[in-house]
N, C-alpha and C positions, 0 to 999 in steps of 0.2 A: 503494499500499500503505500503510496506517495504520501511524504510528510511535507509539512511546511515549516521554513526556517523561523525561529522565535528570534533570532538575534537581529540588532538593530544596526544598520551600516554607518559607518564614519566615513564621510567625504575625505577627510584628511587621510585618514589609514589606506583609503582605495587609492587616492592619488600617488601614495608613498609606493604603492606596487609599481608605479612608472619608473621611480628611481631605481627599483630593482631589475626591471625587466632591460633598462639602459645599462645597468651595470654588467648583467649578463651579456648582452650583445657585445660590450666591449671586449669582455673575458673571451668570447670566440673569436673576436678579431684578432685580438693579440696571439690567441694560439693557431691561428691559420684556418679557422673552419670556415670563414665568411669575409667578404670584401665589404668593407665600409670605412670610407676616410673621414666620416664626419662625426660620428657617435662619440668621441673621445672628448669633445667639445663640450659634451651633456653630463659628462660624469666627473663629479667632484673627487671621488675617492675610488680609484680602480680596484676591484676585487678578482682575486684569482678562484674562479668557481671550479667544483669539482668536475672531473670528466663527466659525470652522469649528467650534470646541469649544461654543461658545454654541449653535449651531443643533443639533448632535448631541445636547447634553443636552437641549434642548428636546424635540426627537424623542423621546427615551426618555421623558420625563416625560408628553408628551401621549399617547404610545400607552398606557401603564401606566394613566392616568389614566382615558381611555376604558373600559378594562377594568373598573378598578374602579368607577366611576359605573354601569357596566351592572348589577354585581351590587348595589351598594348600593341602586339604584332598585327592586330587585325588594323584593315582599311578604314580610313574615316577619321573624323574629328571623335575625342574622347574626352571623359573627365573621371576624375578619381576623388571619393568622398571618405575621409577618414573620420569616424565617430569615435571620440576617445583616444585620440592620436597620440597624446601623451609627449614625450620627445622623441618619437620615431623620426629617421634621418631617410626613409625611401626617398621622398622627393629629391632630397638634394644628392644623393646617390645617383639615382635616374637623371637628373641633370649632367652629374659626371660623365655618366656613360653615353650622353647625348640622346637621351630619352625623354628629355624634360618639356617637349613641345605638347604639353597636355594640361588642361586645367586640373589642379591638384589643391583640394580644399581640406584642411584640418580643423576639428572640432574638439574641444575639451573644455572642461572648468576654467574660469577665468584665471584661478590661482596658478593653473598649470601653462595657460597660454601667455600670461605675463612674464613667466620666468622663461619661457622659451623665447618670446620676442626679445627679452632682454640678452639671453645669449646670442642669439641672432646679430641683435645690433651691436655687439660687443666685439664680434668676430668677423674680419674682413672676408675669410675664407666662406662663411656663409653668407654674408651680406650680399656678396658680388652674386650670389646665385639666386639671388631674389630681384635682381634687375635694377637697372640704374634709376627708373621710373617708380619703383617700388615705394611705399610709405611703411615704416615701422613706429608703432606706438605700443611701448611696452607697459606704461599705465592702465590703457584700454585692452591689452593682451590680443592686440590685433596687428597684423601684416596684410597690406593689398597690395598685389602686383597682377601683371598679365596673367602669369601662369600659377602662381601660390599665393594662396590666401589661408591665413591663420584666424580663427574667430573663436571669441569666447561662447560657450554654450553650456547649458544644464541639461543634458538628455532626459531627465525626469520631467522636463516641461516642453511639450510639444511645441507650445506657442514660441518660446525660445530657438526650437529647432526650425521652425518656418520661417522667424526672423532672420536666421542665419543662411538660410537657403536663398532668400530675397537678398541678402546683402552679397552674397558670392555670386549672384546672377546665374546660378547653374540654369542649364537648359535642359527641360523635360524630356526634349526629344533626342537628345545626344546621348550615346550609349555611356553607361557609367558603371564604375567599378566602386561598389559600396565594403569597406574593411571595418571590422570591428574585433579588435583582438582583446580578449579576456574583458570585456565592458560589459555586454548584455547581462553576464551571468551574475555580476554585483548590482543589477537592479532588481527591483520588485518585477515579478513575473507581469503583471498588468502593465506595466511600463515598458519591458521588453518588447512585448507582443505589440504596443501601440506605436513603438520607433519601427518596427518590421512593417507594420501595417502602414503607417506613413511613407515610408519608402516604397513600397508598393505602389501605392496611389500616386506618387508625385512623378515616378519615372517610366517611361515607355518601355525602354530596354536597357535592362539592368542585371547586373550580378550583385548579391549580398552576399559576402565571405565572411563567416563567424570564426573564430578560433577560442575554443573556452573548454573548461571541464565539465566532466559528466560521471556516471556511473557512482552514485555517492552510498550505495548499499552496502557494500562489502566493506571489510576492514580497513583497506587501503584507502577508500573513498571517505570514511568515517574519519580517520586521522587527516586526511587531507583537510576535511570540513573544519575540524577541531583547530588544526594550525593555523588556519586564517582568520577564525573567528576570535582566536587568542590575541591577533593583530588588529583586531577592530574592523575587519573587512570580510564578513561573513558573504558566502556565495549564495546569495539571496533567490536566486532562479534556479537553483541547481535540482531541486525536488518537482520544480516543474518541468523541467527537461531532462530526465535522469537517463534517457534512452538514446541511441541515434535515433531512433524511430520518431522520439519526441522532439530532437531536432529538427527532423525534418518537417513534422507536423507545424512547429512555430511557423515556418515559413508558408506551407501550403495551406495552412488555415488562416493566413494572414495576408493573402493577396499573390503570392507566388507561386505558379503553375507547376513548376517544377522544383525539385530539390534532393540534395545528395549529402549524405553525412557519413563519414568514415572516421575510425579511430587512428590515431598518430602511430600506433605500432604497425596497422596494415599500411598506412600511407607511407611509412619509412620503408618498409621491405618492397612496395610496390610500385610507388609513384616517383620516387626519389631517384634521379638519375644515379644508375649503378657505378657508373665510373667515378663519379663525385663521392658516393658513398663509400666505396673503398678507398679513397684518398682520406676523408676525414677519419675513418676506422682506424688509419695507421699514425693519427697524429699524438694520441696518449695512449698509456697503457690503461686496459678497461677490464673491469674484471665483475662488475654489477650488473650482470646480465638477468637476474631475477626480477630485480628492483626496477631494472630499464623498461622491462616488458610490462610491468604493472603500472609504471607512471606514464607510458605512452597509452595503455589501455584507459586511463582516465583523463585523456585529453582527446578530442576531435577537433577536425574541421568540416564546417558545414556550409553550404551555399545552395541559396534559393536563386531561381533563374527566371527573369521576365523577359520574354523575347519576341518583340512585336517586327523585328527585321529578318530573323533567321540567324543572326550575328553568332549565336551562340550554341548553333547546331553542332558544331566539333568543338567545343569547351568543355574543360575540366578534366577530373581524373579519369583513367582508363583510354583517353585520347593519345595517341601515338603519333 
């Protein structure tokens, strides 16, 4: 039987998970798992993560990047909307790789966007990626430029989301890649469903990609929940979407005609480039195989597809 989370969430504690994710990404970069020339600007105190964490973050990065590059390699104008973007540096890395000719909009709490805008304003390497005509306002937590926009939003308030949509001048007819990494799971289920439904109503052709935890009923899942609750950031949505089927239904019952959900253990085995997988498996001594499989079986990547043009006929996992 599904249970309801009784704990309350602290926005500050949830926002602190952003710093953890940036530190994990930097640890991966330093060990050679992934390439990112910009994440170090957003980490005050670099931390050497355990091989288990490094490999887990690599799997997350590689899976999302596979879908993102599939999207970007399609023909025509495109836009990207990142919900709860935190200190993610994907836009800057895409720009470095010559893939920045796309509208990229990031939304998060004002406290997060203000910090991010301050860091970008203080670093020439980041500033120049935002274009000479861009405006940076750390006090408002906003950046406005031709290709990159950073805006403050409280996702718990759909009106706030709607205002950001209008401010960003997103085009409902342009194919859109919506990304949410470990964000919806921290929201009340009614709120996360409202966000998913809002996106379905707003865009004609889009894919909504979600990376987050699931499977709360076993011992590993219960310990995962307790650990996060002790930090003040309970997984408010995990009992509402405890299975892969439930992850799919959150899309299909809220305006998305098609949906896919796979756990990260399967994605790592079947969807990550095998040559790159073998490369990273040689980077560090690794003997935590049982814990690795358990951890990966409690994270998933799910996506909903709304396709008015046929753009996504050959999109997603299983496509070779």
